[in-house]
N, C-alpha and C positions, 0 to 999 in steps of 0.2 A: 721651418723644417717640419713642425707639427702639422701645419696645413698641407704640406706636400705629401707627408706620409699617409694622410687621410684621403688623398686624392682630390682635395679641394682646389679650386681655381682662385688664386690670390690676385686681387686687383691692386696694382701699385697706386699709392695715393700720397702726395706730398702737400701738406697744408700750406706751405709757403708758396706753392705754385697753383693754388686752387682759388676758387671764388671767395673763400674765407678772407683772403687778403683784400677783397673788394667790399667787405662788410657783411657777407653772408653769414648767418648764424650756424652754429654746429647742427642744430635741429634741421634747418633747411638743407644743409649739405647732406645729412643722412636721409632726408626725405627724397632728395634727388637720386642718391645712390640706390636707395630702396626701389624707387620707381623704375630704374633701368635694369633691375634684376639682382642687386646685391642682397644676400640673405643675412649675413653676419658682418658686424663691424667690431674689430678689436681696437680699442682706443686707449692710448696713453695721453693724459691731459695734465696741464700744469695746475688746473683748478681743483681743489679738494671737493669731492662729491659732485663733480660735473654731471654725473648720470642721474641725479635726483630730478633735476629740471627736465631732462629728456623723458624720464618715466612719467612725470606729471603731465607734460605736454602731449605725450603719445596716447594718453588714456582715452581721449576723444578726438583722434586724428586718423589720418590714413597711413601713418608710419607703422610698419609691421616688420620690424628689423630686430634681430638678436644682437645684443650688445655684450661684449666681454670686456671687463675693466682690466686693462693692462698696466694700471698704476695711475693714481690721481694725486698730483702734487705731493704733499707730505702726508697724505691720508692713508690709503690702503694699497696693498700689492697682493691680491689674492693668489695669483699663479705662483709667485715666488714663495709665498707662505706655504702653499700646498706641496710644492716640490721639496721645501725644507722639511715638512712633516714626513714625507715619504723617505727622505734621506735619514732622518733620525730613527724612524721605525725600522728601516733596513738594518741599522746598527744595533738597536736595543730590543726591538720587538714589542715595545710598549712606551708609554710616556709617564705613567704614574710614578711620581717621586723623583723623576730625573731632575738634576740641577743644571740649569741652562743659563749661561751669562750672555747678555746682549751688550756688546761693547762698541762704543764709538760715537758717531754723529747722530745721537738719538733724536734731537730736535727736528731734523729734516728727514728722518727715515720713515718711509711708508712700510718698509720691511719690518722695522722694529714694532710698529703699531699693530700690523696684522699678526705678527708672530707672538707678541706678548699676550694678545687676546686669545688666540687659538691655543697656545701652549697652556695657558692657565685653565682653560676649559677642559683640556685633555688630562689635567692633573699634574703637570710639571711644575717645578719650583723655579720661578724666573728671577734673575738678578740683573742688575744694570751696572755698567762701569764706563770709563772714559772720562773726558773733561766734565767735572761736576756741573759747570754752568750750562751744559747741554742736557742735563737731567732736570726736567720740569717736575717738581715734587707733586704738584696738583694732578698732573696728567698720568705720571708713571707709577706713583707710589701704590696705587690700588692693585698693581700687577706684580710689583717686586721692589725690593730695596736696593739702594745704591751702595756699593762698596768699592774701594780701590781694587784695581785688578790683581795686585799681589796678595790680597786677602781672599781672592776667589780662585785663583789659578789652580791650586792643588785640590780643590773640592768639586770642581765642575765636571759634569759628564760631557757637556758641549760648550765650546767657546765659539760664539757666533759673532764674528767681527763685522763691522759696518764700514763702508767706504766713507772717508771724509769728503763731503760734497763741497769742494772748493768753490764751485760756481754759485753756491748759496751763501758763501761767506765773503763775498767781494768787498763788503764795506767794513769788515773786521780788520784788526791789526794784522801785520804781516805774519803769515803762518810759518812756523819753524818745524819742518818735517822731522828732523833728527830728534828734536826735543819731544815731539809728540810720540814718536816711536819708542823712545826710552821710558816715557811716563805712562803711556796708555796702550802701546802696541804689543803684539805677540813677538817678543824677542826670542832668540834661541835659548837663552837662559830660562825664560818662563816656560818655553816648550818642554824643557827637561823636567819641570815641576808638575806637569800634567799627569793625571791618572793614566794608568796603562791603557785602559780601554776608552779613554776620552777621545773626542773628535773635534776637529776644527772645521768651521763653516764660514763662508763668505758669499754674499749674493752677487759679487762682481759688479762692475770691473774692479780689480784690485789695484790699489796704490802700493806697489812693492816697496818695502823699506819704510812704510808709514804705518799702516794697520798691521802688517805682518812682514816678518823678515823674508826676503826674497827666496831664500833657500827652503823655507817651510811651505811654500805654496803647493809643492808636490811631495811633501813629507808623508810618511806612513799614516799619520793621524789626520791628515788633511782630506776632506771630502769635497773639495772645490770642484774637481773635474766630474765627480759623481753627481753633484748637484746639477751641473749643466746637462749631463746625460738624462737625469731624472726629469729635468725641466721639459724636455721634448715630449716625453710620454705623459707627464701630468697635463701638459697643455693639450695634447691629443685627447685626453680623457675629458677635459673641460669643454673643448669644442664639440666633441661627440655628444656630451650631455646636453648642450644647448641645441644642437641639431635635432637630436631625438626628442627633446622636450618640446620643440617647435614643430615636430612632425615633418621635418624636411628630409629625412633620411632616404625617402624613396624618389627624391627629385634628381 
């Protein structure tokens, strides 16, 4: 939608039906696309930091392509982070001193990693909650402390819930959705304990009845739909910045 609103021509690309299945590298795929006239590639990749190798290889090559990271493994999610910042700023007008809880599947969340870093730089106080075994002390403690959700709920300005990524927990013991919701999710009872001006956020897709009670997805304090709306305009801004930065605007 962001590409459409900017008047860009989006080229459909399915890696599963491409030459990558025949052994072609990501770099060579991009070199081919660039050679036939593609100016920008928006890439979501399962490998953390996949773009570093592309940057290194392109330094002395014919590849002249803009790359937008749409999420790399469990590493970073720049566009989601920026649309989240916009949503928070719309509500409060600042970040300094805001108390923000990031709750849920921390280990596998690129959203958590991008947001904890940016929020800290902007002056917010970050906290973590969810299953404690998904909180890596070494990785997360420099950005915020872990506390049980019931110790946080009444103090937070933002409750940022994360999707339980079932596809990344295939080898773990059987997941109990009801138990997770009662221990770590935003139940209606917890919703009632939130500050009057506090907001709920979720990057989507939502597992209703797990991270959040289904009735709360569109509750007055929920900003889920607003996040999706903001996502279009933030991604338009990102694309436009790359286009202008690469002097492609007049083409």
